[in-house]
Each structure stands twice: as C-alpha cells, then as structure tokens.
C-alpha positions in Angstrom: 43.8 -1.1 -0.3 43.0 1.9 -2.4 44.7 5.2 -1.5 43.2 8.7 -1.8 45.5 9.3 -4.8 44.2 6.3 -6.7 41.9 7.3 -9.6 38.3 6.0 -9.4 37.9 2.5 -10.5 36.3 1.6 -13.9 32.6 2.3 -13.5 30.5 -0.9 -13.1 28.2 0.0 -15.9 31.2 0.4 -18.2 32.3 -3.1 -17.3 28.8 -4.4 -18.0 28.7 -2.8 -21.4 32.2 -4.2 -22.2 30.9 -7.6 -21.3 27.8 -7.2 -23.4 29.9 -6.4 -26.4 32.4 -9.2 -25.8 29.8 -11.8 -25.0 26.9 -10.9 -27.3 28.3 -8.4 -29.8 26.0 -5.7 -28.5 27.3 -2.1 -28.7 25.2 1.0 -28.1 25.9 4.6 -29.3 24.8 6.1 -26.0 23.0 5.4 -22.8 19.6 6.1 -24.3 20.2 3.4 -26.9 21.2 1.0 -24.1 18.1 1.9 -22.1 15.8 1.5 -25.1 17.1 -2.0 -25.7 16.7 -2.9 -22.0 13.0 -2.0 -21.9 12.2 -3.3 -25.4 14.0 -6.7 -25.4 13.1 -7.6 -21.9 14.1 -11.3 -22.2 17.5 -10.5 -23.5 18.2 -7.7 -20.9 17.2 -9.6 -17.8 18.9 -12.8 -19.1 22.0 -10.7 -19.4 21.7 -9.6 -15.8 21.3 -13.3 -14.7 24.4 -14.2 -16.7 26.5 -11.2 -15.8 26.2 -11.8 -12.1 26.5 -15.6 -12.6 23.3 -16.4 -10.7 23.0 -20.1 -9.8 20.1 -22.6 -10.0 20.1 -26.4 -9.7 17.3 -26.4 -12.3 17.2 -24.3 -15.5 14.5 -21.7 -16.2 12.2 -22.4 -19.1 11.8 -18.7 -20.0 12.8 -15.3 -18.8 9.5 -13.5 -18.9 7.0 -16.2 -19.5 4.0 -13.9 -19.1 4.2 -10.2 -19.8 1.2 -9.0 -17.8 0.8 -6.4 -15.0 0.0 -7.4 -12.4 0.9 -11.1 -12.6 4.1 -11.2 -14.6 5.8 -14.6 -14.5 9.6 -14.4 -14.3 12.2 -17.2 -14.7 9.8 -20.2 -14.2 11.7 -23.3 -13.3 14.6 -21.5 -11.7 15.4 -21.9 -8.0 17.1 -19.3 -5.9 17.6 -18.1 -2.3 18.5 -14.6 -1.2 20.6 -15.9 1.7 22.4 -18.4 -0.5 23.4 -15.6 -2.9 24.9 -13.7 0.1 26.8 -16.6 1.6 28.4 -17.7 -1.7 30.9 -14.8 -1.1 32.1 -15.9 2.3 35.3 -17.7 1.5 36.5 -15.2 -1.2 35.9 -12.0 0.9 37.3 -13.5 4.1 40.4 -14.6 2.2 40.8 -10.9 1.2 40.7 -10.0 4.9 37.5 -7.9 4.6 34.5 -7.9 7.0 30.9 -8.4 6.1 29.4 -5.7 8.4 30.9 -2.8 10.3 28.6 -1.3 12.8 28.4 1.4 15.5 25.7 2.9 17.7 25.2 6.1 19.7 27.0 4.6 22.7 30.1 4.2 20.6 29.9 0.4 20.5 31.9 -0.5 17.4 31.7 -4.0 16.0 32.9 -5.9 12.9 31.2 -9.1 11.8 33.4 -11.4 9.6 32.0 -13.3 6.7 32.5 -16.7 8.3 30.9 -15.5 11.5 28.0 -14.1 9.5 27.5 -17.6 7.9 27.8 -19.3 11.3 25.3 -17.1 13.0 22.8 -17.4 10.1 23.0 -21.2 10.2 22.7 -21.3 14.0 19.6 -19.0 14.1 18.0 -20.8 11.1 18.4 -24.2 12.9 16.9 -22.7 16.0 13.9 -21.4 14.1 13.5 -24.7 12.4 13.4 -26.5 15.8 10.6 -24.1 16.7 8.6 -25.3 13.8 9.3 -22.5 11.3 8.7 -23.8 7.7 8.4 -22.4 4.2 5.8 -19.6 4.1 5.7 -19.0 7.9 6.2 -15.4 8.8 9.0 -14.2 11.1 8.3 -10.7 12.5 11.1 -8.5 13.9 11.1 -5.4 16.1 14.7 -4.4 15.7 17.0 -1.4 15.1 19.7 -1.1 12.4 22.1 -3.6 14.0 24.0 -6.6 12.6 21.6 -9.0 14.4 18.8 -7.7 12.2 20.7 -8.7 9.0 21.5 -12.1 10.5 17.8 -12.7 11.4 16.7 -11.7 7.9 19.1 -14.1 6.3 18.3 -16.9 8.7 14.6 -16.5 8.0 15.1 -16.4 4.2 17.4 -19.4 4.3 14.4 -21.5 5.4 11.9 -20.1 2.9 10.1 -18.3 5.8 8.9 -14.7 5.2 10.6 -11.8 6.9 9.0 -8.6 8.1 10.5 -5.9 10.3 9.4 -2.8 12.1 11.6 -0.2 13.7 11.6 0.2 17.6 10.7 3.9 17.2 7.2 2.7 16.3 4.6 2.3 19.0 2.5 -0.7 19.8 -0.5 0.2 17.7 1.5 1.0 14.5 3.4 -2.3 14.8 0.2 -4.3 15.3 -1.4 -2.6 12.3 1.3 -4.3 10.3 2.0 -7.6 12.1 -1.6 -8.5 12.8 -2.2 -8.6 9.1 0.5 -11.3 8.5 0.0 -13.5 11.6 3.7 -14.2 12.4 4.8 -17.5 14.0 7.9 -16.0 15.6 8.8 -12.6 16.9 12.4 -11.4 17.2 12.7 -8.3 19.2 15.1 -6.0 21.1 14.7 -5.0 24.7 15.5 -1.3 24.0 17.4 1.2 22.0 19.4 4.4 22.4 18.4 7.3 20.2 19.0 11.0 20.4 21.1 10.5 23.6 18.3 8.7 25.5 17.7 5.1 26.3 14.3 3.8 25.4 13.1 0.6 27.1 11.0 -1.5 24.8 10.2 -4.5 27.0 6.7 -3.1 27.7 6.0 -2.8 24.0 7.3 -6.3 23.4 4.9 -7.7 26.1 2.0 -5.9 24.4 3.0 -7.2 21.0 3.1 -10.8 22.2 -0.2 -10.5 24.0 -1.9 -9.0 20.9 -0.4 -11.5 18.4 -1.9 -14.9 19.2 -0.2 -16.5 16.2 3.2 -16.0 17.8 4.5 -19.3 19.2 8.0 -18.3 20.0 9.9 -15.0 21.0 13.6 -14.3 20.6 15.0 -11.3 22.5 18.2 -9.4 21.8 19.4 -7.9 25.0 20.7 -4.7 23.3 19.9 -2.2 26.1 20.1 -4.8 28.9 16.8 -3.4 30.2 16.0 -4.2 33.9 12.7 -5.8 33.0 12.8 -9.5 31.9 10.2 -11.3 29.8 9.3 -14.9 30.6 9.3 -17.7 28.2 11.6 -16.1 25.6 14.8 -17.4 24.0 18.0 -15.4 24.2 19.3 -14.3 20.8 22.9 -14.9 21.8 22.2 -18.5 22.6 20.0 -19.0 19.5 22.8 -17.7 17.3 25.6 -19.3 19.2 25.6 -22.9 18.0 28.9 -23.9 16.5 29.2 -27.5 15.5 29.0 -30.0 12.6 25.2 -29.3 12.1 25.9 -25.6 11.7 28.9 -26.3 9.4 26.7 -28.5 7.2 23.7 -26.1 6.9 22.8 -24.7 3.6 19.9 -22.4 2.6 17.0 -24.1 0.8 16.5 -23.8 -2.9 13.2 -22.0 -3.5 11.1 -21.1 -6.6 12.1 -17.8 -8.2 8.9 -16.1 -7.0 8.9 -17.5 -3.5 8.0 -14.8 -0.9 11.1 -13.2 0.7 9.7 -10.4 2.8 6.8 -8.2 3.5 7.2 -4.4 3.6 4.5 -1.8 4.2 3.2 1.3 2.6 3.4 4.4 4.8 -0.2 3.8 6.0 -1.2 7.5 5.6 -4.9 6.4 5.6 -6.2 3.1 6.6 -4.1 0.0 7.4 -0.7 -0.1 5.7 -0.5 -2.3 2.7 1.5 -5.5 3.3 3.6 -5.8 0.1 5.1 -9.1 -0.7 8.4 -9.4 -2.7 10.0 -12.5 -4.0 13.5 -14.0 -3.6 14.4 -14.0 -7.3 13.1 -10.5 -8.1 14.9 -9.0 -5.2 18.2 -10.7 -6.0 18.1 -9.8 -9.7 17.1 -6.1 -9.3 19.2 -5.4 -6.3 22.4 -6.6 -8.1 21.5 -4.6 -11.2 20.7 -1.5 -9.2 23.6 -1.6 -6.7 26.2 -2.4 -9.3 25.3 -0.8 -12.6 23.6 2.3 -11.4 24.8 2.9 -7.8 28.3 1.8 -8.9 28.9 -0.2 -5.8 31.4 -3.0 -6.4 32.3 -6.3 -4.9 34.8 -5.7 -2.0 37.2 -8.5 -3.0 37.5 -7.8 -6.7 40.6 -5.9 -7.8 38.6 -3.1 -9.6 36.7 -2.2 -6.4 38.9 -3.7 -3.7 37.9 -2.6 -0.2 34.5 -1.2 -1.2 32.5 -0.1 1.9 28.9 0.8 1.4 26.9 2.9 3.8 23.3 4.2 3.5 21.9 5.6 6.7 18.5 4.2 7.4 16.3 2.8 10.1 14.7 -0.6 9.7 11.4 1.1 9.1 12.6 2.5 5.7 13.1 0.5 2.6 16.6 1.8 2.4 17.4 -0.7 5.1 16.6 -3.4 2.7 18.7 -1.6 0.1 21.6 -1.5 2.6 21.4 -5.2 3.3 21.4 -6.0 -0.4 25.0 -4.9 -0.5 25.9 -8.3 0.9 24.4 -9.9 -2.3 27.5 -8.8 -4.2 30.1 -9.5 -1.5 30.3 -5.9 -0.4 31.2 -4.7 3.1 28.2 -3.0 4.6 28.7 -0.1 7.1 25.8 0.6 9.3 24.9 3.1 12.1 22.2 2.8 14.7 21.1 6.1 16.2 20.2 9.7 15.5 22.3 11.2 12.6 21.8 14.7 14.0 22.9 14.1 17.6 20.6 14.9 20.5 18.2 17.7 21.1 20.5 19.2 23.7 23.6 18.8 21.5 22.8 18.8 17.8 25.6 17.3 15.8 25.3 16.8 12.0 28.8 15.6 11.8 28.1 12.2 13.4 27.8 10.2 10.3 30.6 11.9 8.5 33.0 11.2 11.3 31.8 7.6 11.3 32.4 7.4 7.5 35.8 8.8 7.9 36.9 6.4 10.6 35.5 3.3 8.9 36.7 4.1 5.3 33.3 4.4 3.7 33.5 4.6 -0.1 29.8 5.1 -0.9 27.9 7.4 1.5 24.1 7.5 1.2 21.4 9.2 3.2 18.0 10.9 2.8 17.9 14.3 1.0 16.8 15.9 4.3 20.0 14.8 5.9 22.2 16.8 3.5 19.9 19.8 3.8 20.2 19.7 7.6 24.0 19.5 7.3 24.1 22.6 5.1 21.7 24.6 7.3 23.7 23.7 10.4 26.8 25.3 9.0 28.7 22.0 9.1 32.2 21.9 7.6 33.2 18.5 6.4 36.9 19.5 6.8 36.2 19.1 10.6 35.0 15.5 10.2 38.1 13.6 9.5 39.6 12.0 6.4 36.8 11.6 3.9 39.1 11.0 0.9 37.9 7.5 0.3 34.3 8.7 -0.3 33.7 8.7 -4.1 29.9 8.8 -4.2 27.1 10.4 -2.4 23.7 8.7 -2.6 20.4 10.5 -1.8 16.7 9.7 -1.9 13.5 10.1 0.1 12.7 13.5 -1.4 14.0 15.7 -4.2 17.5 17.0 -3.5 17.6 20.8 -3.9 20.2 22.2 -6.3 21.7 24.4 -3.6 22.1 21.5 -1.3 23.8 19.5 -4.0 26.0 22.5 -4.7 26.9 22.7 -1.0 28.0 19.1 -0.8 30.0 19.4 -4.1 31.7 22.5 -2.7 32.5 20.8 0.5 34.2 17.8 -1.2 36.0 20.1 -3.6 37.5 22.0 -0.7 38.7 18.7 0.9 40.8 18.1 -2.2 40.1 14.4 -2.3 39.7 12.2 -5.3 37.0 13.0 -7.9 34.1 10.6 -8.2 32.9 11.9 -11.5 34.4 12.7 -14.9 33.7 16.4 -14.3 36.2 16.4 -11.5 33.7 16.6 -8.6 32.2 14.2 -6.2 29.5 12.1 -7.9 25.9 12.4 -6.6 23.8 9.3 -7.1 20.3 10.8 -6.8 17.6 8.0 -7.0 13.9 7.8 -6.8 11.9 4.6 -6.4 9.8 3.2 -3.6 8.9 0.6 -1.0 6.3 -0.6 -3.4 8.8 -2.5 -5.6 11.9 -2.1 -3.3 14.0 -0.5 -6.0 14.4 2.6 -8.1 12.9 3.8 -11.3 15.3 6.8 -11.8 18.8 7.1 -10.6 22.5 7.6 -11.3 25.0 6.8 -14.0 28.7 7.3 -13.2 29.5 8.5 -16.8 26.6 10.8 -17.6 26.7 14.6 -16.9 25.6 15.9 -13.5 23.0 18.6 -13.4 22.1 19.9 -9.9 18.5 19.2 -9.1 18.2 16.4 -11.7 18.6 12.7 -11.6 20.7 11.4 -14.4 18.7 8.7 -16.1 15.9 6.2 -16.1 17.1 2.8 -14.8 17.9 0.0 -17.1 15.0 -2.4 -17.4 12.5 0.2 -16.1 10.2 1.4 -18.9 9.5 4.7 -17.1 7.6 7.4 -18.9 5.9 10.7 -18.1 2.3 10.7 -19.4 0.1 13.7 -20.0 -3.6 13.9 -19.2 -4.4 12.0 -22.4 -2.2 9.1 -21.4 0.5 9.9 -23.9 4.3 10.0 -23.2 5.8 13.5 -23.2 9.3 14.9 -23.0 10.2 18.1 -21.3 6.8 18.3 -19.8 5.6 17.3 -16.3 3.5 14.2 -16.4 2.3 11.2 -14.4 5.1 8.7 -13.7 4.3 5.3 -15.2 6.2 2.1 -15.8 4.9 0.6 -19.0 6.6 -2.9 -18.6 7.1 -5.2 -15.6 10.3 -5.5 -13.7 11.1 -8.5 -11.6 10.9 -6.8 -8.2 7.3 -5.6 -8.6 5.1 -7.0 -5.8 4.0 -10.6 -6.1 0.8 -9.5 -4.3 -0.4 -7.8 -1.1 -0.5 -10.3 1.8 -4.0 -11.7 2.0 -4.7 -11.2 -1.7 -4.5 -13.9 -4.3 -1.3 -14.2 -6.1 -2.3 -13.0 -9.6 0.3 -15.3 -11.2 -0.7 -18.3 -9.2 -4.2 -18.0 -7.7 -4.3 -21.7 -6.9 -1.6 -21.2 -4.2 -3.9 -19.2 -2.0 -6.7 -21.7 -2.3 -4.3 -24.5 -1.5 -3.2 -22.7 1.7 0.5 -23.6 1.3 1.5 -21.0 3.8 3.1 -18.8 1.2 -0.1 -17.0 0.3 -2.9 -18.3 2.5 -5.6 -15.7 1.8 -8.1 -17.4 4.1 -5.7 -17.3 7.1 -4.3 -13.9 6.3 -7.6 -12.2 5.6 -7.6 -9.2 3.4 -8.9 -9.1 -0.2 -8.9 -12.5 -1.9 -9.4 -11.0 -5.4 -6.4 -8.7 -5.5 -8.5 -5.5 -5.7 -6.2 -3.7 -3.3 -3.2 -4.3 -5.4 -5.0 -3.3 -8.6 -6.4 -0.2 -7.1 -3.0 0.8 -5.6 -1.1 0.8 -8.9 -3.1 -0.1 -11.9 -6.5 1.5 -11.8 -5.9 4.8 -13.7 -5.2 3.6 -17.3 -7.1 1.0 -19.3 -5.6 -2.5 -19.9 -3.3 -2.7 -22.9 -2.9 1.1 -23.2 0.8 1.8 -23.7 1.8 -1.8 -22.9 3.6 -2.9 -26.1 7.4 -3.1 -25.6 8.9 -0.4 -27.7 5.8 1.7 -27.7 2.1 1.5 -28.6 -0.8 -0.5 -27.2 -0.8 -4.2 -26.5 -3.8 -6.6 -26.0 -5.9 -6.0 -23.0 -4.7 -9.3 -21.4 -1.3 -7.6 -20.9 -3.0 -5.4 -18.2 -2.5 -1.7 -17.5 0.7 0.2 -16.7 2.0 0.8 -13.3 1.1 4.3 -12.0 3.5 5.3 -9.3 1.8 8.5 -8.0 4.6 11.0 -8.8 4.9 13.9 -11.1 7.9 13.5 -13.4 9.7 15.5 -16.1 12.0 13.7 -18.5 14.4 16.0 -20.3 15.5 15.6 -23.9 18.9 14.5 -22.8 17.5 11.9 -20.4 17.8 13.8 -17.1 14.8 13.5 -14.8 13.1 15.6 -12.1 10.5 14.5 -9.6 8.0 17.2 -8.6 6.3 15.5 -5.7 3.3 13.3 -5.4 0.7 13.6 -8.1 -2.2 13.4 -5.7 -0.9 16.5 -3.8 0.1 18.7 -6.7 -0.6 22.4 -6.7 -2.8 23.5 -9.6 -2.9 27.3 -9.5 -4.8 29.2 -12.3 -4.2 26.4 -14.8 -0.6 25.8 -14.0 0.5 22.6 -12.2 3.5 22.6 -9.9 4.9 19.9 -7.7 5.1 20.8 -4.0 8.9 20.0 -3.9 9.5 23.1 -6.1 7.8 25.3 -3.5 9.7 23.7 -0.6 13.0 24.1 -2.4 12.4 27.9 -2.6 11.0 28.3 0.9 13.4 26.1 2.8 16.4 27.8 1.3 15.7 30.7 3.6 17.7 30.3 6.8 14.8 31.0 9.1 12.6 28.2 7.7 13.3 24.7 9.1 10.3 22.9 7.4 7.2 23.7 5.4 4.0 22.2 4.0 1.7 23.6 1.3 -1.7 22.5 0.2 -4.0 23.8 -2.5 -7.7 23.6 -1.6 -9.1 24.0 -5.1 -11.8 21.4 -5.2 -15.2 20.8 -6.8 -15.1 24.2 -8.6 -14.1 26.2 -5.6 -11.7 29.1 -5.9 -8.1 28.1 -5.1 -7.0 28.7 -1.6 -3.4 27.8 -0.9 -2.0 28.1 2.7 1.7 27.6 3.4 2.7 26.3 6.8 6.2 27.0 8.0 8.2 25.8 11.0 10.8 28.3 12.0 14.2 28.2 13.7 14.2 29.0 17.4 14.1 32.7 17.8 12.7 33.5 14.3 9.4 35.4 14.0 7.0 35.2 11.2 6.6 39.0 10.8 5.7 41.0 7.7 9.4 41.0 6.7 9.8 37.3 6.7 6.4 36.8 5.0 7.7 39.1 2.3 10.9 37.2 1.8 9.0 33.9 1.6 6.7 35.3 -1.0 9.6 36.8 -2.9 11.5 33.5 -2.9 8.5 31.7 -4.4 7.8 34.5 -6.9 11.4 34.5 -8.0 12.0 30.7 -8.2 8.6 29.7 -9.6 6.0 32.3 -10.5 3.8 34.9 -8.8 0.9 32.4 -9.4 2.3 30.2 -6.6 2.6 32.8 -3.9 0.4 31.4 -1.1 -2.8 33.0 -0.1 -1.7 32.8 3.6 1.5 32.0 5.4 1.1 30.4 8.8 3.6 29.6 11.5 3.4 26.1 13.0 5.4 24.2 15.6 5.8 21.1 13.3 5.0 19.8 9.9 3.1 16.4 10.1 5.3 13.6 8.8 5.0 9.8 8.5 7.3 7.4 10.3 9.4 7.3 7.1 9.7 11.1 7.1 7.2 12.0 4.3 5.2 15.2 4.6 1.5 14.4 5.0 0.3 16.8 2.4 -2.8 14.9 1.2 -4.2 14.2 4.7 -3.9 17.9 5.7 -5.5 18.9 2.4 -8.5 16.5 3.1 -8.7 17.8 6.6 -8.9 21.4 5.4 -11.6 20.4 2.9 -13.8 19.3 5.7 -13.1 15.6 6.1 -12.9 14.2 9.7 -9.4 13.6 11.1 -10.0 9.9 11.7 -10.9 9.4 8.1 -7.8 11.0 6.6 -4.9 10.1 8.8 -3.5 7.1 10.8 -2.0 8.5 13.9 0.1 5.4 14.5 1.8 5.8 11.1 2.9 9.3 12.1 6.2 10.4 13.5 4.6 13.4 15.3 0.9 12.9 15.9 0.9 15.4 18.7 0.9 18.2 16.1 -2.5 17.2 14.7 -4.8 19.1 17.1 -3.4 22.4 15.9 -4.3 21.5 12.3 -7.8 20.4 13.3 -8.4 23.7 15.0 -7.1 25.5 11.9 -9.4 23.5 9.7 -12.4 24.5 11.8 -11.4 28.2 11.7 -10.9 28.0 8.0 -14.3 26.3 7.5 -16.0 29.0 9.5 -14.3 31.9 7.7 -15.0 30.3 4.3 -18.7 30.0 5.2 -19.0 33.5 6.7 -19.2 35.5 3.5 -22.1 33.4 2.2 -23.9 33.4 5.6 -23.6 37.2 6.0 -23.6 38.2 2.3 -26.4 40.9 2.7 -24.2 42.7 5.2 -21.1 42.8 2.9 
C-alpha cells in the first residue's frame, strides 16, 4: 500500500505515450501534437485505445470507423463486447491483491465493502433472476435507486443480458420519473423503499406504487428494503433473494457477447422544457471512451497494478447525474469505487461540509471528485480540511458541473498545501482535474492532464480523440476568442439515437422491431429529427468536417454543437463561459453568465445568483440580477454597491446589472443547473407552462415569485409607452 511519503505514480498518460512509442514508433513533441494526431488519424488513435486496454472480442472488427458521419458513425463493426464482461474480467486479479470492488457509506453510518467475487456472484444471480422473468436483449430495466452498491449490481446484471438500463434518483417525484420511464416502456422496475437524505427518512413506497400503476409495460418489480419502510407492496420480489443465489448455475454464468453498438443504457437530458430526451448509448462506445477518459485524462489507475496499487476512486453523485455513470465506470479498469449516499452538506439544522472529506480520509480515497458548487460551499462555510482527518492519500481533485472559480481552486490548493501531504502535480501542489462534458455523450470534451501546467479557472486541455473547436459567428475556428463549442469529428460515445427515433446507422433495426430500437413501440420521432435538432442543426452538412481541417462532403453530416461558449487559449488551456443560449450580450460584448456568477458569488453575503439579459427583437437590453443571500444579510444600497463594484472590477462596467433583486431561491434543475433560459423566456412574456417543466426542477416552489416578477416587469415596460404623453 502506498504511503503518504511515496511520490506520485507515473502518470497514466505518460505510460500510454511510452507504449505508443515502443509499440508503433510514435513520438510527439508536445501534447498539442498528440492531440492533433488523435483527432486527425481517428482510426489509428481509437485502435490504439482498443489495443492499449487489451479489449477482447470473440470476432474481429472489420474496421475502426467504417462510416465517418454525424450522426450515424459506425464504429468497430464485427466486434462484440459487453460492459459487464469488461468489469468482471478483473475479479480474480483484484481479489488476489486483497482489494474491494466497492466501498460505500450512507448518512446513517452504514459502512459496507463489496468484494470482487461477491460483485460477480450478485450480478450473476440477479441476471439469472431477470432472465427467468423474461428479460431479453433490448428489453428495458428501469431503476429508482440511490447511490448504493445494489444500483451498480443491477446495472451490471441488466447489461450482462443485453437489456437496456435506465435509472432515476429517489429524490425525483412521480411525475418527473414517469416523464422519463413512460417513454421507454420498461419490462422490469427495480426500486428502493426509501432513502435517508439531509438527516431525514423519506418513504418511497407510495411513489413506487404510483410508478407501477402508471407503467403498464412493467411485468415484474424488485424492491430493495433499504429504509425498511412499514408499508409493504404486494407482488414484488425481494432484492436480497433475487441476488442471493449461490450455486453452480451462478458460477457458470457469463455475460452475453453483444454487437459493439448494442444499447447499454438510456440517460436523459435535464428536461428544462418539454419531455426529457431519452439518450441511448452503446456498450462499445461507453467501454472505450470511459477507459480512455478515466485512465489517460483523469489519471485513475487500476487498483491491482503496481504503479497505482490501492487506487480508490470517489466522485460524489446521485444516480440522477451522469457522474454516477462515470463513477461506476471505474470498475471497467479494475479500480475500487468509493461511494456515498446522502447529503454532502449535512442537514439543514446541522450543516456540515466536512462529511465527504472525513469519509475520504477514513476510506483512503486517492481521487476525490465532486461538483464545482461543492467546493465553493466548502470554502464559504469556512471549512478547514485539517479538521477532517488524514487526507494525505488524496492526489487529485476532480470537478465538473459548472465552471470552477479561480478563488475556489486557490482555496482548495491552499488547504492541501497546509496539510503538507504529497503533491499531485509537478508544480508541487494538489492536482485539479477540471472537466467539462455532458450527459449527451456521457463523457468529457475538455479536461485534465497530469503533466500540463495548472492555471486556476482554466481546464488544461481538449480530450484526446475529441475534435473540439471554438467557432465564431461565421463558423470558423478561433483561438483566444470566445466561440461556440463544436466537436468536428465523431467519438465512439456519442448517442446511438434518442429512444423512439430510428437508429441513423441502422434504420432497419427499428423497422424490424428487434427490441433494441423499436420506434413503433417506443413512440417518439421515427425519423430522428429530435436528435438532429438537438445537436446538429446549426451548421450545414460537411462544413468543418474534414479530419485535420477544412470541409468534407455533405454526406459526412454537420458538426456536433454542444451549446456552450468556449475559449481555447494559445497554449491549449480552455475556459467554458456558460450556455451559449443564455449568454449575456451587452452593448455588443458577449459574456458567459459564469463570469458574472464568479464575481458576484465571491461576496460572502451572496449564496447564489442568476442573471438574464432581455435584449430581444431589437429591444434595449435590460439585465436583472437575482441574488439569494445568507441568513441575516440584507440587500441594502451598500451591498448593491459592492455587487456592482465586483462586476465592474472583474468584468466591465458594461455588465453591471440594470437591477439587483433579492430572491429566496435561484431555480435549478434536478441536476443542479441554473435555469437561466426558462426565466429569460418567462420575463420576455412566454407563459410558464411553455418554458419550464416543474417536475424537472429541484425547487419548483420558487416559480410563483418569478411569475409575479415577470408580470410586474411587463407592466412597467409597457407603462412608458401607454402614458407617453404624460412623460
């Protein structure tokens, strides 16, 4: 086991580059040259990832990228894979090293460790149970589960049969869950009877009954008695029994070999407006991209290899966030996953932002990940990591979800510097792995590199294999300018399709109704228009699509437009400035909202903020800033002046808001995103029911205040025109 005085292991990306040179004679002067190769020679790069991680298939693939088109790229035709099989191939080696598969804890203090052989046994037992219930390839298994080991087991059991997994977190209400699950018509529902969060028990048996009643496709229900709620539900199977088989049939079970692009899971867009988009990802793409991302860029090693022995990977998430999928993917490389179920900030009565840090110290976490807002809350709470136990094994901090403010990064760096632990980066400080990606492709476009310089407020590089560029208004790539984030070449983890759409790479599959993509049964858009309009409708087909630069033929399709503002620096560092559809455009200058939040939320009185710019259809710009304040703080002239001064100093006087308004809460989605665009549309006069889906919100009770504010704003905006002669 590594000690706190042991120097950091050899970075995984360095090992990969050494392998490239030894195996293929490929050497690169710097990271930019390596990245250029990875997005220009797509076949060679992705084949190298297949070979480097020694992926297995009983049949050879006939090509790497057989069809370079977006959407509809065809990857590794002929190859067979299975996500669960890739996980379970590590069982014997990791167990021989004496290392667990999963370490878990919840708010009640229940601490568990799941061994690799026990993981394999439970996966096999539950898979056999599902098979006896008639689950076959392409059938959907829906789950209503928290971040507990049983959720990981259920995913792997589902995947091992070629069925399609989909999960919602138990903090979601009935309507929000049904908005998702009714679109995919699941055959089986696996659910928990209740959860503990924020110091309170939440019985979910009533929601489970409502879900079953509203999902006629469900033929079988498995219940995990997590809370041991007093209510019982008839005609359900007990999870412990379903996963408890231990005999020769279990020992002989093996996951099925599946085509490379066979559906693995369905995840959902945030559902800000309309129904959430059910996004389908494939087995092969998820395995390939997750291994590349976790190892080369996140620098997370295999727990039983000498170079990274004892690796323990933790990224706090609920099952409702794609980072849960990212956490599970640690198992693909034989890495111990450390998970926590509960509120990372304690309860409302007893806030405690040291919870996760103490958990990490007690379990020996080496990679600690969380959303950017978590670190900001730790800083604002006055937390001292010196009071949280021995964190000397932590060598990397991961962050995503929103831009990480430089002052927050500086706080964390200073905290670890004061601890006197081992350095995670060549500059002698803890290494921050700041990443940006999305649920859409279950990966990252921009992220970290252990050996590149760290600049607070920046992400270090574009990911290998991700042809990410910033495009100006003319659709041309720019450097050191803010532009639209596009990905000009396909990556294997881009969606296969949206459930209910035709698979663009295999339209015959939906017509055949093979269960994997039955457009008739699933409903939706049988021509793929939703998928195209979501990511590919801004730029013309062929524009910017030639690997290495330039335009390709129209049949290559358009580029992926991600919907973020991005600046790529001359040295490769990247900054995300927020969503491009909610960008502030004041007096000809564009600014991402994250820049304003960074300035405003640095003030100790401000807990949260939201800004919108109502410049539309030639109207004069009107930009209100909504602020939620700490208890006891008052939005008086003095605080308004400090907020305006912070924006003026950090950005420009042009971005000082026209009005600063105190609010109880900032509206957020269930995944924590600020709902800038819906509030903007509401203030521009659109009805509430047209701009926001309440069931996709974390705090819908705050909406009536914004509706009233919108009415007041509309009246005051019309008043000067109505009474112009009296002015």
